C-alpha positions, -999 to +999 in steps of 0.1 A: +208+384+244+194+388+280+195+426+277+176+425+244+150+402+260+145+425+289+142+455+266+116+436+245+096+429+277+098+466+288+087+477+253+057+454+254+047+465+289+051+502+279+029+495+249-001+493+273-021+522+259-036+547+285-072+534+277-061+498+287-044+511+318-075+531+329-097+501+321-076+478+343-075+502+372-112+509+371-122+473+368-099+462+396-112+488+420-147+480+409-141+444+417-136+452+454-169+471+455-186+443+436-174+417+462-186+439+490-220+443+474-224+405+470-213+400+506-238+425+519-265+408+499-256+374+514-256+387+549-288+407+546-307+378+529-298+355+558-306+380+586-337+395+601-336+420+573-344+394+547-381+405+543-369+441+537-344+428+512-371+409+493-394+440+494-366+461+481-358+440+450-395+436+443-401+474+445-421+483+414-413+511+391-434+522+362-429+544+331-459+556+311-457+575+278-489+588+261-513+573+286-514+536+278-495+539+245-462+527+261-462+512+296-431+497+312-439+483+347-412+461+364-398+453+398-365+468+407-347+434+400-358+435+364-351+472+359-315+465+370-312+434+349-329+448+318-319+485+318-289+490+341-272+459+326-279+474+291-255+501+301-230+475+312-234+458+278-230+491+261-196+496+277-187+460+268-196+467+232-174+498+233-145+478+246-149+451+220-150+476+192-120+495+204-099+464+210-108+449+176-101+481+156-072+496+175-062+475+205-049+442+216-072+423+192-064+444+161-043+418+144-047+380+139-013+375+156-023+396+187-058+380+189-049+344+183-038+334+219-066+351+238-092+342+212-084+305+213-081+306+251-115+322+254-130+296+231-115+267+251-128+284+282-163+284+269-164+249+254-149+228+282-171+242+311-202+237+289-193+201+283-187+195+320-221+210+329-238+190+302-221+157+313-235+162+348-270+172+338-276+153+306-307+135+320-326+166+330-340+187+301-347+217+324-313+217+340-296+216+306-309+251+300-281+263+322-252+249+301-239+284+293-237+296+330-201+284+337-188+297+304-185+333+316-156+353+332-161+382+355-133+406+345-139+430+375-133+402+401-104+386+382-085+418+375-092+429+411-073+399+424-044+405+399-041+441+410-041+431+447-011+409+439+008+439+425+042+434+408+041+397+413+020+395+381+036+407+348+016+434+330+014+412+300-008+387+319-032+415+329-035+424+292-040+387+283-068+383+310-085+415+297-084+403+261-098+368+271-126+384+292-136+408+264-137+379+238-156+359+265-181+387+268-186+387+230-192+349+232-218+355+260-236+381+238-239+356+210-251+328+233-277+351+249-290+362+214-290+326+200-302+305+229-320+327+255-345+344+234-382+341+241-410+341+214-403+369+190-425+399+182-418+404+145-431+441+144-409+451+174-379+432+160-383+450+126-386+484+145-354+476+164-337+467+131-347+500+117-332+518+147-300+499+144-297+508+107-303+544+116-274+542+142-250+528+117-261+554+091-253+581+116-219+565+120-213+565+082-224+601+080-198+609+108-224+621+133-203+628+164-230+640+188-234+613+215-268+626+225-283+615+192-269+580+196-283+578+231-318+589+220-319+564+191-303+537+214-331+541+240-357+537+213-339+505+201-338+493+237-376+497+241-381+478+208-357+450+217-374+447+251-407+443+235-394+420+207-386+390+229-348+393+225-331+403+258-330+441+261-293+443+270-283+434+235-296+468+224-267+482+244-242+462+224-258+472+191-257+509+200-221+507+212-209+492+179-223+522+160-204+548+181-176+563+161-140+555+170-125+580+147-120+616+158-138+646+143-121+661+112-124+696+128-099+687+155-063+696+147-041+666+142-016+679+168-042+677+195-033+643+209-057+648+239-088+649+217-108+617+221-132+601+198-169+597+208-163+561+216-133+568+239-151+597+256-182+575+263-161+546+275-140+568+298-171+586+312-192+554+318-165+531+333-168+546+368-206+544+368-205+508+356-178+497+380-191+515+411-229+516+405-243+493+379-224+461+387-225+465+425-263+471+423-266+440+400-246+420+426-267+433+455-301+424+439-290+391+424-265+376+449-289+374+479-296+337+486-311+323+517-289+295+531-315+280+554-316+243+547-286+244+524-263+215+529-234+197+511-260+175+494-277+207+480-244+219+465-237+184+450-269+184+429-265+186+391-270+223+385-248+238+413-222+211+409-221+215+371-217+253+374-190+251+401-170+224+384-174+241+351-160+273+365-132+258+385-120+229+364-136+236+331-123+272+327-087+262+339-086+232+315-101+250+286-082+283+288-048+267+297-052+237+274-062+257+243-033+282+250-008+253+255-018+237+222-014+269+203+020+277+218+033+242+213+019+237+178+026+272+163+057+284+182+038+312+198+051+325+231+037+330+265+028+366+274+060+385+280+078+379+313+053+352+325+061+317+337+039+287+331+028+287+367+018+323+366+000+317+333-019+288+349-029+310+378-044+335+355-062+307+336-077+295+369-088+331+377-109+330+345-132+307+364-145+337+384-178+340+365-198+360+390-216+388+372-222+373+337-228+338+352-256+351+374-270+370+345-271+340+322-285+319+350-314+343+355-322+340+317-317+302+316-341+294+345-365+324+342-399+312+355-386+279+368-390+287+405-369+295+435-352+262+436-333+267+404-326+303+414-309+291+446-290+264+428-276+288+403-265+313+430-248+285+450-230+271+421-218+305+408-207+318+443-189+285+453-172+281+419-161+317+417-148+317+452-128+285+448-114+297+414-103+330+429-086+314+459-068+288+437-057+313+411-043+337+437-025+308+455-008+297+422+003+333+415+016+338+450+035+305+449+052+314+416+090+321+419+096+358+426+128+358+406+111+353+373+117+379+346+088+403+343 
């Protein structure tokens, strides 16, 4: 019986398809670079170089097409948050599509545990935040900030722990984070949208329809999707919906099937989706996200005290990330396992599973992004509070999660 169990675990770990393995390796290495970029931003913004840092993120860039027909003029901070992060969301959309159609989320049985865990990990942190800020209408705008999980940081910690963590838990964390990103996309579209421009929204809709028509016609040339996707991005930017959602819409139209002209025996041939995902992952992991961290994580700590961190917004974010994520992800998973007879990820113990659930509280990238949307135009005070809450909560969740995984018995079956 024991041999059969071990063979079953080995089979499941071997089932990690190359795309998932590349994803994990890229995200974990990128997590280290992401952490360094955030640390540099904190150091620089609290040194004599702070004025230069401010000038850098406010550096203005302008694109003009046809004279004054189309003018895009933004500081570097917004170019990164609107355009660079659209590339990040494009990759997220590719991952979601691949996982739903051909990966770990392709069946109800496979998707049930990470899906319910992700849902719990969004609901409980939001409730904690709302409970601590219910008397402040402006502060309540940040309810979604602690619902996010930063997969790069979380997987980076798991990879640093090496063989102590079963491969199945890395797959579980990846699936939870991908579903979590899908939830964040829905939240951004539904709750953080400014006044809409109907003509631009209709133009964006036409562009999206064209993308999916190209998919149905089996257009395989990525350049055509990129051109139409850029037009959709401009229309979405001008429509009032956050421009990064154009990245998701474009990604969902990219074909996952391989061209008919390729011989079936050629296993190395990739679909346009797989090719794009593989090509963009290094750029996102080592350029887009570190730049986002650098321009967004800089917070001046002059005058910051324990009383500052204990205010409603930073405390709600930090507690939501540390306690809310752990309770939500672990609690929802425990209920499903106990009530349906489902099993823990192969080779994992309950302590290891709890450690991974705590790591889901590292919300860095997406939490900062949602925080910027939630309190746009509300002043530097809210900006500082968001950064403090996200940084403190993510740091504590990372340390606690790693401690739980390190304290897990080493003799457990993997």
